[in-house]
N, C-alpha and C positions, 0 to 999 in steps of 0.2 A: 475465352480460352481458359481463364483462371477462375471461373465461377463454379466449376464442379471438378470432380476427380481428385478429392482430398481424402486422406487417411488421418484420423485423429490418433496421435500417439500418446498424449497425456493432457491433463487439465491443470492450468495454473490459476488458482484463486477463482475458480469457476469459469475461466476462459479456455476454450479448446485450442490446443496447439496442433496444427495440421501440416502434413507433408503432401505436396502435389506430385502427380505422376511424372512430371517433367524433371524432377530432381535428379534422377540418374543421368539424363541427357545433359543437364547443365553441369553436373559434376565431371563428366567426361570431357565436356567442352573446355571448362576452366583448367582442367589438369592436362590439357594437350593430348587427350586420348590415352594417357598412361594409366596404369592400374596403381592408384595411390589412395588407399583407404584412409590414411592419416590426414591427407590433404582434404579429402571429401568430408571427413568428420569435422575438421577445423573450419571448413567453409560453411557447413550447416550451423555450427555453433556461432560463427561470426554473424551470419544473417539473423539467427535467433536473438543474439544480443542486441543487434540493431533494432529489430522490431520490438523487443522487450523495453528498450529505452523509450520508444514512442508510447507503448502501453502504460508504462509507469507514469508518464506525464499526463496522459489522458485521464487516468484514475485520480491523479493528484489534482487535476482541474475539475474533478467531480463529474466527468462524463463516463460513458459506458463503453468498455472494450467488448467487442463481439467475438473476435477470433484473431489469432496470430497464425498467418499462413507462410509457409516456406516453400518456394518454387525453385525450379532449376535456374531461374534468372533473377533471383532476388527474393524479396519477401513483402508481405503486406500486413499492416496492423489495421484491422477493420473495427471501426468505432462509430458511435453515434452521439449526438449532443449538439445543442445550440451554442457552438463555440464562437467567440468573437474573433475578428482578424488577428488580434494580439495573441489570443490563446492558440490559434492555429499555427502561428509562427513559432511559438514556444514549443508546441508539440513536434513541429518539424525538426527542431534542434535535438530532440530526444534521442534519435537514432545515432547521430554523430557523437553526442556526449557519451553514450554507452560504449561506442567504439573507442573513444579516448580512454575510458576507464579500463577497457580490456587491453589496450595498448600499453598503458602504464603497468598493469599487472604482469603482462608478458615480459616487458623489459626488466622489471624487478626480479622476476623468477629466473630469467636467463642470466642476469648479472650475478645473482646469488648462487645459482646452480648451473654452471656452464654446460654440463653434459646434457641438459635438456635440449640444447640446440643442435645436438648430434644424434646420429642413429635414426631409429624409426620415428622418433618424435619430431625430427627436424622439419618435415613438411608442414606439420600442424603449427609449429612455432613460426614458420615462414608466413602462414596465413594470418596469424594473429599480429604479425609485425608488418611485413611489406604489403601483402594483399589488403590488410586493414587500412594502411595509409592510402593506398591507391583507391579503394572504394570510398573512403572519406572525401578525397578530392573529387572523385567522380560525382558523388551524391550532392555535393555542395555547388555544382554548376547551376546557374540560375535559369534552368529550363525545366518545364514540366515534362514528364511526371516526377522528376527528381526532387528531392527535399529542398534543394537550394532555391527553387521557385517560390517557396513560402518562407524558408528560413531567413533569407536576407531581407525580407520585409520587416523583420523585427527592428532593424536600426531606425528607419524613419518612423515606425510606430511608437518607439520609445521616446521620440522627440516631442510627442504630443504632450500637452499639459495634463497632468494627472495619470500618465500612463504607468509610472512606477507604482503609484498607489493602487491602481487597478490590478497590476501584476502581483503585488504583495497580497492583496485581498484574495486573489484567485489561488495562489499557491499555499498560503498559510492555512492550517486546519481551522475549521469552524470552532468557536468557543462553545463549551458545553453549557447548555441551558440549566440554570439553577432555579428551582421552583421557589418563588418568593413566598414567605409566610406573613400573614396579616399581622400588623402590630398588636391588635387587641388580643390575638391568639398567643403571641409571645408573652404579653403582659400576664395573661391568665396562667400560663405555664410557669412564669417566674414567681407569681404571688401564691400559687397553690401550695398548701402544706405538703411536705413529703409523706406524712403519715396518713394522708387522706385515704378513705376507703375506696376500693376499686369500683369503677362504674359497672353498670349492668352489662353483662356480656364479656367482661374481662376476667381472666383467671386469677385466683388468689393463691399466692405461694405458701409453702408449708410453714415458713418462718412467721409470716403474717398471721396465719391461722393459730399458731402456738401462742403468739403474743396476745391475740384477741381472747383466747381461752384463759390465759393467765390473768388478764385484766378482769374478766368476768368472775374468776375465782376470788381474786383479791377483793373486789367490790362485794361479793357475797359474804366473805369472811367479815368484812367491816360492818355489814348490815347485821349479821348475827351478834357481833360484839355489842353493837348499839342496843339491840333488843334486850340483851342480857342485863346491861346496865340499867336500862329503863325499868324493867320489871323487878329488879332487886331494889 
């Protein structure tokens, strides 16, 4: 049912974000059949934030995100990669963590700007607060295909020896490779005189050319003086 029928609305870091044709049906269902554009928009943004949380951890763990899909009954983050069970559990927590961030931001904004919770924005704020909490609790139920089926496995997995080290290596960025230089080459560069003539194929600067011509002139003058003294 959710393998086709998508419309790509934009691309995030090379990843297509797509809407499914069932989205209007789901919006009407969750709004109780009422015409509530602010609620619908808030619901779409909430689902997108959830799937974006999965996608960010997939990329952090150096796997490939194929698409972010938003349907009328939730969303899907499509990705590929040879992930370990520990990595899959971490990725499963990504959606809920993104919802927590959205919840904190919404609470902070409503507290600082109370009028956001009134008027035409009230349904959207309600989605970011109450619907958000409801979906978090629903998603963490330990039954497939909900995220809780994989997310709660993280606790026993972290009890294994070396699990924290594995997780640290997976989440931290790879160190940049620095090309090592041979010791004999460094010694040659250190011992080489600064005024050495450039090698074949290298360009000569204007200052170096002027210095060379001045040295030739000085030596020529000294030679002429020496010849004058000798013949006299």
